[in-house]
N, C-alpha and C positions, 0 to 999 in steps of 0.2 A: 635475452635478458635472463639472468639467473633467477629462478622462482623465489629463492630466499631473499632477494632484494626487493621483492614486491610486497605491498601491504598484506599482512596475514589476516585471513578470515578463518576464525576458529569456530567450529560448530560443536556445541557442548553435548556430549553423550552421557547419559546418566541412567540409573535403574528406573524404569517406568517411562522412558522417553517415547514420544510418538514417532514411530518409524517413518511415516509418510512425511512429516514435517522435517525431520532430519534429512531424509533423502532428497526432498525438494530443494532445501537450501544447498545441499552439497551439489546437486545437479546444476542449479541455476548459476551459482558462482563459478563452478568449474567450467561451465559452458562458455562463459564470457572469455575465457582464455583461448577459445578456438578462433577468435577474431583478432585479438591482440593480447599481449601479456598484461593481465590486469591484477590478479591476486595469487598469492600462495594460499591454497585452501586445504585445511586440515580438519579432521574429526578428532576431537580431544575428549578423553574420558575425564569425568569429574573427580574420580578417585584413582589411586594407584591400583594396579591389578589388571586393568585392561578389558576384562570381560564384563559386558553390560547386559542386563536382562531387561527386555522390552516386551512384556507380555509373552507370547509364544515364541519370540525370537530372541536369540542371544547374539551379541556382537563382540568380536575381538577387536579392540581399538588399540592401535600401536602407540599413539601419542597420549601422554598423560597430562595431568593438570599443570605441570611446569610449562608445557607448550602454550598454555593460555596467556602466560605472562608477557609474551612477545607479540600478542595479537593486537592488531589495529581495531578489528571488529570481532565481537563475540556474538554468535547467533545462539539463542536459547529456544529450542523447540518446546512445544507444550508436553505435558505428561498425560498419561492415559486416563487417570481417574482423579479428578480434583477433590473428591471426597475422602481420599486416603491421605495419610501424613505426607507432608512435603519432603522431597528427597534432600536430606541435609548436606550431602556432599556437593550437590549442585548449588545450594544456597551459599556455601562457603566459597566455592569457586567463583561465583558471581561477585561476591563481596571482595574477593582478592583482586579481581581485574578492575573493579570499579574504582578502587583507590588509586590506580595508576593511570586513569583517564581513558581507558579503552571505550570505544563506542559499543554499546550493548543493545541488542535487538531481540525482542521476544516475538515468537509466533504463537498465536492463539493463547492457550492456557499457560504458556510460558510466562505471561505477565504476572501470574501468581508468584512465581519464583523470584522475579525481580522485586515484587512488592515485599515479599518476606525478607529479601536481602536488604531492604531498607532504602533502596535507591529510587523509589517512586513517590515518596512522600512529597506532597505539594505539586506534583506533576500531573499533567493530563495523560490518560492512558486509554488506548483502544482495547476493546475486549469483545468477544462474541456476544451477541445480544442475549443469548440464553444464560450467560454467566455474569452478566452485568450486576445484577442484584447481589449475588454471592460475593463478587469482588468488592463492591461498595460496603457490604456489611463487615467483611473481614478486615478491610483496610480503609477506614473512613477518611483518611487524610489524602487519598488519591482522588483526582477529578476524573471519574469514570465516564467515558464517552462510548455509548453503545451504538452510535449511529455511523461513525466514520469507519472506513476500511482500514486505515492505519493512522498513526500519529508519529510525526517526525519532530522530536523535541531536542534535536541536536545530537547530544551524546547518548541519549536514550530514546529508543524507538519501540513501538509496539503495533501489532496487527490484530485485526478483529477475529479472524478465523484461519483455517488451514489454507484455503485458496487465497485469502487476503494476505497471507504470508508471501505468496508469489508476487502479489502487487508491491509489497513493501521491499522485497529483495530487488525487484526491477527498479523501484524508485532509488534504492541505494546505488545500483549500478549506473543509472542515469545521472545521479548526483556526482558520483566519483569519476565515471568514464565518459559521460556524454550520451546524448540521445541516440547516436548511431549504433553504439554497442548495445544499448538497452533494447532498441528495436530489433537488432539482429538476433539477440538471445530470445526475445519474445516470438519472433517468427520461427526460429528453430524449434521452440517448445510448443508452437501452435496455441499461444495464449495472447490476449490483448497486451499491447505495449503499455497501456495505462487504462484503467477503468475509472471513469468519473462517477459521481453519485455516492451513495452511502449504503449501509446495510438494509435500509428500509426497502430497497428495490428487490431484496430477496425475501419476499413475504411468505407466510404460510399458505398452504394450498386452499384454505378456507376463503381467502380473498382473491384467488387466482382468476376467478371469472371476471372480476372488475378489470384486471390487467388485460385479459384477453379482449374485452370489449373496447379497450383503448389502444390496442396494438396497431391497428391500421392508422389511427390518428397520429401516434408517435412516429410511425414510419414516414408518414406524409410530412410531418414537421421536419424530420431529419433530412428529407430530400429538398426542403424548401427553406433552408435557414436564411437565405439571402432576402426573403420576403419579410415584410412587416406583418407579424401575426399577433393579433390581440387575443385576449381570453374569450371575447365574444366570438371571434373567428373559430377558435378551438371548439367552443361549445356547439356552434352551428355545424361544424364538421362532424362532431360526435352525435348530432341529433339529440341534444339535451338542452335544457334550460341552463343558463349561466350558473345558477346556484347549485343545481344538481350536478353539473359537470365538475365544478370546483370541489364539491364534497367527495365525489367518486374518484377524481384524479388524486386528491391528497390521500385518500384511504388506500389507493392502489400503490402509490409511489412514495408516500411520506413527504412529498414536496409540492409546493404550490405550482400551478401550471406555468406561470411566468418565470419562476425561478428554474424550473426544469428546462425550459427553453434556453435560458441563459447558460445553463450548464452544458447543454448540447453545443451551443455556439462556442463556448470556451474550449470544449473538447476538440472541435474542428479547428479552431484557431491554433491550438497547441500543435496539432499535426502539421499545419501549414508552416508554422514557425520552425519546426524541427526538420521538415522535409523539403522546403522550398526557400527561394530567396525573394519571394513575392513581397513587395513593399507593404508596410504596415497599413497604410491607408487602403490598399486594395484588399487586404485580409479583412479589415473592418467592414467593408462592403460585402465581401463574399459570405461572411458568416452572419451578416444581418445586424451588426451594431450600428451601421450607418456612418458614424463619424469616428475618427481616431481618438478623440477625447472620451467618447462613451466606451470604446473598446479598452482603452487604458484604464479607465475607472473600474470596470468589471474585472479585468485581469488582475489589477493590483489588489482589489478586494478579496479575490479568491486565492491568489497564489503569493501575495505579499512581495511581488516583484513586477517590473515592467515587461511588456512584450519584447522590447529590444534587449533587455538584460537576459530574459529567458532564452531568446534566440542565441545570444552570444554564448550562453552556458551549454545549451543542448544541441547546438548545431555548429560545432567547432570546425567542421570541414567545409563550411560554406563561406561565401563572400558576403559579409553582413555590413558592408560599408554603408549601405543605404538604409539600414534599419535604425 
């Protein structure tokens, strides 16, 4: 298939762009083409001239801003210093593509550019926890969410940090191309195909001792998802009183113990839906939900779709007639 007939992913390059985020987006979308034709991937300069300054690095970019106009998806990496004036050429480029309905995706501090372009008003946005207050102060009409790894709001998406940008790019590939391609890209890059949870799991070192003290318990629960595990069981396994355990677990993970366990069960369920043709009733038992109704309830609450619909979307290469 001619690459020009594929949906175009344009990665915006501008003065002050974060090279890691630009390179990561270029790598992950280009790599998807190693498994089947997926995208035409271009790096596009935000202004004419082609030479982009990014800290100690200069880039010669062949494609100019006109190439953005034919893009299906525009990736906006973050910029190096959020305390410096916003790059106006990038703002104008984002505004031009937003008017024609392109999907626009920010990585880390790239969300500030989307906000300045005026396309985030009234929307929920992911942002790195260290920049949440600044984003909310500068753009009070945005619903800032400093907990999630990324937000998919249809035609506008945002990720919390640099590594979360990889999560969001994989999510886009899974959404566009299916679970098989997303898993293959993740395996080639040696990163998780999807990370459940939120930013609170990446806590400062000052609280790390609490996480270390619960590591064995979390590993045990992960190995025993099929069992009925109560909060009292968890506390006893951790050799703590129920009240102390709940307090320490929430401080370490930002999540209540029972909710954490549900998230682990859902994560395993997603893997089984994507990778096997196991009946839904069996998956419900294997991951510890017990009944198909309970499984469907939690899956719908978390992912706003049913397990069967999720399987049809992300396991297109399987026989899902029994799902």
